[in-house]
N, C-alpha and C positions, 0 to 999 in steps of 0.2 A: 464244520470245516467248509470254507468256501471253495469255489472251483480252482482258484489259483493255489490255495494251500493244498488241495487234494492232488492237483497235478504235480506240484513240487514234491509232495510226500511219495506219490507213486514213482516219480523219477528217482528219488533218493533210495526208495526200497529196491528198485531194479539195480541201481548202482551198487548198493550194499550187497545184494545177492551175487552179482558178478564179482565184486571185490573179495567177498568171503570165499567164493569158489576158487578164485585165483590164489588166494592165500593157502587153500587146501592143497595146491599143487607145489607148495614150497617145500623147504627142507623138513626133515622129520622133527626138528626142534620146534616146529610150530603146530604141534598136535593140540587139540582141545583139551581142556581141563578134565572133562569126564572120560577121556580116553587116555592120553598121556600128556602131562603138562609140557609147555614149551620149556626148553632147557637153555641155560647160558653156555655158550662156548667160551673158551678161554683165549684171551688176546695173546699174541706172541710174547715170548719172554721179555720181561721189562728190565732195562738197565738204567741206572742213574746216570744222568749226563749233566755236566756243568757248561756245556757248549751253548751259547745263546743262539736262538733261532731267529731267522728273518733278519731284518735290518738291525744295525747297532750304531745308531747315529746320535749326534748331539742335537737335541731338540730344544729350541726356545718356543714356548707356547704363549701366543698372544690371545688374551681372553677378551671377547666382545659381548656386551650385554644383548640378550635376545628378549628377555622379559624381566621387568623390574618392579618391585613393590615400593620403591622409594617414592614418597609423596602420597602413598596410600591409594593411588588410582592408576589403572583400573583394578590392579591386583592387590589383595591384602596379604596373601601367603601362598606358598607353593606346596603346602602339605608336608608330608613326611617322606615322600618318595623321591625318585630320581628321574630325570628326563631321558628320552631315547632320541637318537639321531640316525638318519638314513644317509644313503650315498649322495643325495642332493643337498645335504646339510639342512634338511627340514627337521625341526626338533618338535617332538610331541611331549607334552607335560601336563600334569595335574595342577590346578590352581583354584583358589577361592577368590571371588571378586569382592570388591569393597562392600557391596550390599549383602554379602553372605552367600551368594549363589556360587555353587561349586560346579566345576566343569572340566572337560578335557579339551585342550587347545593345541594348535600347531602354529609355529612361527619360524621364519627364516631370517628375518631382520627385526630389530627393535621397532615396535609400533605396528607391525604387520601381524595381526592376531586373527586366526581362523578358529571359530568355535565349532567343535564337532558335536558336542552334546553339553547340556547344562541342566542342573536341577531346577532352574527357574521355569523351563518350558517343556521339560520331558518328564516322564512318569517316575524317574529314579530319584525319589525325594530323599533318600539316605546317602546319596553321593556315589562316588566312583572310586575304583582302585587307584592307588597313588602312583603306580608304575606302568603307564601305558607303553605298548610295544608298537613300533612303526617299521614298515618294510620299505623296500626300494621304490615301490609304486605309490607310496604315500598312504597306504592302508594302515589303520591303527586298530589294535586290539586292546580291550580292557574289559572290566566288569562294572556293572551298575547294580545298585541295591535299591529295592523299594519295599516299603512297609505294607504288608497285606494284613487283613483282619486276623488271620491265624498264624502268620509266620513272616519272616523276612526273606524275601526272594532275591537271589543273586543271579544275574543274567550275563552271560558272555556276549560282548558286543563287537561288531566290526564296523568301522566308520572310515569315510574318506571325504575330503573337502569337495563339495559340489554334488555329493551323492546322498542317497537316503541312508539313515542309520539302520544297520541290519542286526536283528536279534538272532543269535545262534541258538539252536534248539537242542533239547536233551535226546531226541529221537536218535536211535532206537532204544535208549536206555532211560533209567529213572535216576536223575542226578539232582543234588540239592544245592551244593555250594561250590563255586568256582574260585580259584585263586591262581596267581602266578601265570597269567596268560602270556603267550609268546607267539608272534606271527612271523612266518617266513615269506620269501619273495613270491611264492605261489599263492599266498593268501590263506594258507592253512594255519589253523590256530591250535596250539597245544596248551593244555591246562592240567592242573592238579585239581581233582574234584572229590567231593564227598558223595557217596551213593546213598540211595534211599534205605538200604539195609545196614547202613553204618560203616561200611567199608570205604576205602579210598581207591582212586584210580588215576592213571595218566591217560588222557584221551585226546584225540585229534579231530578237530572239525574240518570239514572239507573246504576247498578253495571256492571262491565265487564261481557260479551262482549257488553252490551248495551251502546249506546252513546246518546240516545235521552232523552228528559224529560219524566219521568214516572208519575209525578203528580205536580200540582200546589197547594201549601199549602194555600197561602193567597194573596189577591189582594187588591189594594186601589182604583180600578175603575172597576165596574162590566163589565164582558166580557163573552159572551156566550161560547167562546173557553175554558174558565177556570171556567166552571160552578160548578165544584166540590170544588173550593177553597172558603174559608171563606172571606167575604168582610169586609174590615176595612176602616176607613177614611184615614189613612196614615200609612206607615211603617217606622221604624227608619232605618237610613242609615248604622248603625253599622253592620247590617246583622244578619242572623239566625245561630243557632247551631243545630247539629243533632247527636243523639247517635247511637249506633250499632243496635238498633231495628227499626231505621227509625223515631223515635220520633223527632219532630222539635220544637224548642223553638224560639220565636221572640217577639219583643216589638213593640208597635205602639199605635195608637189612634183608638178607635172604631167609628162607624158611628154616635153614639150619642154624640161624643166629649170627652168621658172618656178614659183616658190612661190606659194601662195595660201591663202585661207580660202574654204571651199566649203560649200554646203548642198545637200541632196537630199531631195525629198519622196517620199511613198509611191507615186507614179505614175511614178517614174523621171525626173523633171525635176531638172536640176542647175544651180546658179547659182554663179558665182565672185563673191564679195563684194568682195574686194580682192586685189591681187597685188603682187609685188615691183616697185618703181619707184625713183624718186629719193628717196623717203622710207623705204620698207620694204625691209629686206634679207632678212627671213624671218619666220616665224610659229611660235608654240608652241601652248599650250593654248587652248581655245575653250569658251564657254558660250552656250547659246541660251536666250532667255527662256522661262519655263515655259508661258505661255499665249499664244494667238494663233498667227499664222503669219507667214512672211516678207512676204507681200503685204498683211497687215493691220497687225500691230503692228511687225514687222520690226526686231528688236533682236538683234544678235550682239556679244558681248563677246569680245575676243581679245587674246592676248599677241603683241606685235610686237617684232622686233629692228630697230632703226633703222640707217640707213646711216652715221650719224655716231657717233663715240664708240669708245673702245678700253677693254676688249673691246666687242663690239657692244652698244650701249646698249639697254636694254629699256624698253618703254612698254606701257601698257594702253589700248586704244581701244574705243570703243563705236560700232558701225555701226547706223544706223537708216534707214528709208525711209518716204516718204509715198506710195509707189507709182510716182511719176514721177521723184523725185529721191532721192538717197541722201546721207547726211550722216555724217561722222566726228567724234566728240568724243573728244579726248584726255583720258582720265580721270586718268592720272598718268604723268609721266616719272620713271622710277626714279632716274636720276642727279640730277635736280633736287630730289629729296627727301633727298639725301644717303645713299641706300641703294645696296647692291651689286647686288641682283637682286630680281625679283618672286617672291613665293610664290603661295599659292592665291588664288583670287578667285571671286566669286559675284555674281549679279544677281537682283533681284526683278522682278516682272512690269511695273513702271513704268520700268525702266531705272536704278534706283538700285543702286549697286555697293558691295560690301565687298571689300577686297583686303588682302593681306599683303605687307609689305616686309621683306626680309632685309638687315640693315645691314652684316654682316661674315661672316667664316668661323667666328666663335665661337658662332654660333647665335642671336644677338640679333635679334629681329624684333618687329613690331607690326602691328596690324590698323587699317585706316582705312576711312572712308566717302567716297563721292563719286559722280558729279561734282556739284559745286555744294553739297555738304553743308558747312555752316559749321563743324561740329565737327571734321571731319578725323580725327585720331588717336583711336582708341577705347580700345585696351588694348595693352600690350606691355612690352618690356624696361624695368625700373625701376619700373613701377607697383606699388603695394602694395595687395593685395586680401586681406581676411580674415587680416591679420597676416603675410602672406607676400609676398616680393618676386618679381615676375614675371621669369623669365629669357627666355621667348619665348612668343609667341602664334601659333597656327596655325589657318587655316581652309581649307575645301575648296570645291568648286564648288557645293555645296548648303548653304552656310552661312547663307543668308538666306531667310526665308519671306515670305508675302504681307503679314504684319504688321510686316515689317522686324525681326523678332527674329533674333538671331544665335546660332549654335552655334560655340563656340570651344574648342580644346584649349589649355590653359595649362600651361606647365612652369615650376616655381618654382626659385629658387636653392638651396633646401634639398633638392632632389631629388624632391619630390612633384609630382604632376600632377593636373589637374582637367579634366573636361568641364563647361563653364559655358554658361548661356544668358544672352544680353544682351537686355534689354528697353528699348526707346527711350522716353524722355520728351521731348516737344518743348516748348521754351520760347522765346517770342518776346521776353521781357523783356531778354535778354542779347545780342541780335544786334548792337546798336549799341555795346556795351561789351565785346566779346569780348576776352579776355586770353590771351596766348600766352607760352610759356616754353621755355627750353632744359632738357630733362630729361637729366641725366647720371647714369650708374649704373656701378658696377663690374661689373655683370652676374654672370657666373660667374667673373670674374677678380679683379683686385686694384686696378685703377686705370683712369682715363680722363682725358685732358687736352683742353681746348678752348681755342683761342687765336686772336687776331686782331691785326694791327698797328694801333697807335694813335699818331697824331702828338701828341707831348707837349712843348709849348714849356716852357722853364724858368720856371715860375710856380707859384703855389699853386693846387692843384686839390683837388676832392673827388670820389672815386669812390663811387657808391652803387648799390645793386641790391637787389631783393627776393630772399630766399632762403627756401626751405622744404625741410627734410629730410623725406623720406618714410620713411626707415628709418635706423637707427643703425649704429654700429660703424666709425667712421672720421672723416676730416677733409676739409674743403674748404680748400685753400690757394689764395689769390689771389696771383698773381705778376705783377710788372712787370719784364720782362726776365728776368734770372736771380735776382732777389731776391723772396723771399716777403714781401709787404707786409701780409698778414693770414692767420692760420690759425684756422679756425673749426671746432671739434669738433661732431660731429653731436649735436644735442639739440633739445628741444621738438619732437618729431616731429609732423608734420602742421600746424605753425604757421608762417604766413608772417611773416617779419621783414624790416624794412628795415635793411640794413647800410650804414654810411657809413665810408669810409676816407679820412682826410686825406693828401694827397700834396704835400709841399713840395719842388719841383724847382728852386728858385732856386739859383743858383750859389754864393751865400755861406752857404746854410743847412747845418746839420749833420744827420747821420743817414744810414742806408743807402739811403734813397730817393734822396738826392743822388748817392751812389756809383753807383747804377743809372743815373741820368740822365747822369752823366759818361761812363760806359762806352757807353751806347747812343745818346747824342746826342738829337736831337729826336724820333726814332721809336722806340717801344717796343712790345714784344709783351705784350699783356694776356692772361693765361692763368688759367683756372679748372681746378684739378687736384683731382680727387676720388680719394681713395685710402683703402683699408681692406679690410674683409672682403667676401666675395662678397655681393651683394645690397644694398650701400650705395647709396642713391639720393637725389638732390636736384634741385630745380627752381630755376633762376635766371632772373629776368625783369627787365625795365625797368632795364637797365644805363645809367647816366648819368654823364658827366663834363661838366658844363655848359660850353658853348662849345667843346668838343673832340670829344665822342663821344656817340652816342645809339643804343640798340638795344632795340627792343621785340619782336623775334623774330616779326614778322608776315609776314616773307618766306616764300615757299614753299621756299626752299632755305637751306643754310648755306654759301653760296658764298664768303663772305668770312671764314668761320671754318674753321680747320683742326682736325680731330678726330684725336687720336692714340689709336688703339685697341690699341696694342701690349700694353697691360696686361690685355687681355681685356674691357675695359669698352666702353661705347657711349654715344652721345649723339644725340638727335634732338629735333625740335620737337614740342611738345604743346600742346593747348588747355588752359589753366589757368583758364578761366572758372569762376566759382563759381555754383552753382545758387541762385537767389533764393528766399527764404522770407519770410513775413510775421511781423513781431515787434511787440510792444508793450512799453513800458517805464514803470516807476514809480521815482522816486528819493526817498530819505529824506534828512533833514537832514545836512549835512556834519559828519563826525566832527571833534571838536576837536583830538585828538592827531595823527591821520594826515593830516587835511585831505582825506580821500577821501569820496566820496559812495557810499552803498550803493544800487545800482541793481538792481531786479528786472526780469528780462527774460522775457517770455512768448513762446515760439516756437510757431508753428502748423505742422502737417503740410501737405504739398502732394502733388499727384499724383506718385507714384513715390518719395516720401520720407516716412518715418514718423519724426518728430523724437524720439519716445520710445524708439526702439530703434536707429535708424541712425546717430545722431551719436556720434562718439568724444568723450565729454565732456571729457577732459583737453585737447583741442585747442581748446576754446571760448575766444575772446578778444573782449572788448568794448572798443573803442577801445584795443586793445593790452593790456588787463588780463585776467588769467586769472580764472576763477570762484573764489569763496570755497570753502574746503574744509570738510568735516565728516567725522565718523567713521561708517562703516557698522556693521552689526550685528556684524561680526567685529573691529571696532576699526581697520580700515584707513582711511587718509585718502583721501577721494574728493571730487569736485566737489559743491558744495552745490546739487543739482538735485533736483526732485521732479516727479512726474506728478500734477497736481491731480485730486481726486476728481470723478467725472462721473456724471450720471444714467444714462449709457449703460454698456455693459459695459467699454468701453475709452475712454480719453481720447486726443485727437489733439494735445495740447499738452504742452510741457515748460517748466518754470519754473526758472530758475537765478539765483543771487545773485552780484553782482560788486561789488568795491570799486574804484572808478575814481578815480585820483588826478590825472589829466591835465585835469580840468575847471576852468574859471574861473567864479567867482561873477558876473563881469560879463556873461557870456552865460547867461541864465537858461533858455534853450530851445535847447540844442545838439542837433544831429543826430548820433547815434552809430551806428557800424557794428559789427555782430557777424559774426565769421567762425568756421568750424569745418571739420573733415574728417569723412568718413564711413568706415565699414568697407569699403565697396566702391569707394573711390577718388574720389568727388566731393569738391569743396570746396563749402561753402555760405556764403551771406551774406545779411544783412538789415539794413536801416537804418530808423531811426525817430527822431522828435523826443521828447525827454524834458524835462519841466519840473523845474527845480531849485528846491526850496523855500528 
């Protein structure tokens, strides 16, 4: 031991002696194991609540690339984990470089890459944990693995840009394996560890400059070295969570066999938040809000396995307290969303939640917001961002920061991956007119089918629905029973169209629709079958058969729809609301030959949207009409749009020309609606009145 190490050890020993002495002055519930084990106190009585906490706003999330594997350089993949984001929007992530070197990196914008550690130049030749944790100061906690002659060693690490990599030490305990590290703003690191005697523990390493363990929170095997820790029967492998006051939350099984969600503070006081009962069968991962404490803010987000459902149904619950009463808010019931299981989840300081749902065993997943957030689904399987179709979207327990910005790992159907930041734009203009859709995608497979029974009396009907292909390379077949009544090839990407299909089911009529009706009688299966290359994606909404059937997909579930995912595809509900922008219009005299009016539309930028760069111009439609085309400098046909000259360096307007044939001279002041899509997944819309000369 060198002089520096000896001085550090003596300093830590003194600190631990004082710390343990102060712990001994705490409540009687913090007595050592060999005297009287610490005991859990019971949280205030819990009542179920459906009242949303914190904000309940309508969020449009704009996703921006932060690190990208497209092109294969410098990144090859981002592993299997999820990124973390701090209050300054710095994102920490695991990645493998093109040459095979593995490391932990931070970035704030695309191309700005800070390497904290890499297997190419550091002794951790077996790599690093996939889920690094970052705090407000930019300190990052993670684990590194190295191969030794007699064993594989796992070391907890703390790093920061511009400073030396710090190895955290086992002292004063003997610990073998670390996982699920989490760092708070003080620089303290909590981990789930394996002990030398085969037991497991939740331990906390001290803030800089300390490197050793300052306390053991919980153990699943009594040990005199950890006599201040609470003894439980077992600890869940998902790991603990810690807030800025040192409060730790974890889940496990007590020595009496009952499961629960628990918290422990730095003074050795422990509380059981919830336990197994007629609602809960068990618990999984847990997240504690970043600021405040249980007795002040009191927010614990946890994964629960419900007593009902086969296999055990998963749900996400938020526990909060006002000091005298506790409340449970169900954030999401996984089964009610048509999903298979819960993925990662995170919580901001106000109790707003981001969570991931996994829809099937093919890897299809999406990220949502809640509770009470009107937008719901943010990004996931089938969405098209930056010209690529999302195969899956993943988040971890530090995916959301104080500004509600998100850090997401996206996997695309072309095999590329991306670390992206989501920035929320809140808009109140669309709350009363929110639109929802069924988003179907082939995902990484070749097909998906969504169907529901419909009572179809023998009469003349019209089936109509809105359809928007997000990507091409296949077909949507509409089936009634066994018969395909309409086959629609993918085209006009990003454009919403109204599809109308006549159905003559009268007994004396001719055609295959009659054959279908004859075979099926008065009840038929209405099916939407999407098939084609991987990544084909479409949105279906506002399905109507007047007098027979109506579906606007506002329900929280797809309970009356059957999804066939055997082809590797997926389907889920999404918010298809369009972001509103301000537009102005001018019309010229009606053309004699075509009967069309030439309408000039001036679009204005808004918060979170730059109309000059963000709009995919080929998707523009005014009252259903595309923009006029012109030739660019290379001779290519492009939409006739221009950015008007401005006295400023940049203009915030886009002007496009349209020939609109659907107008009547009898209505000299019609209100027209403009729609388009953006490169990052939003739809936009604007309406204005135009005077026809």
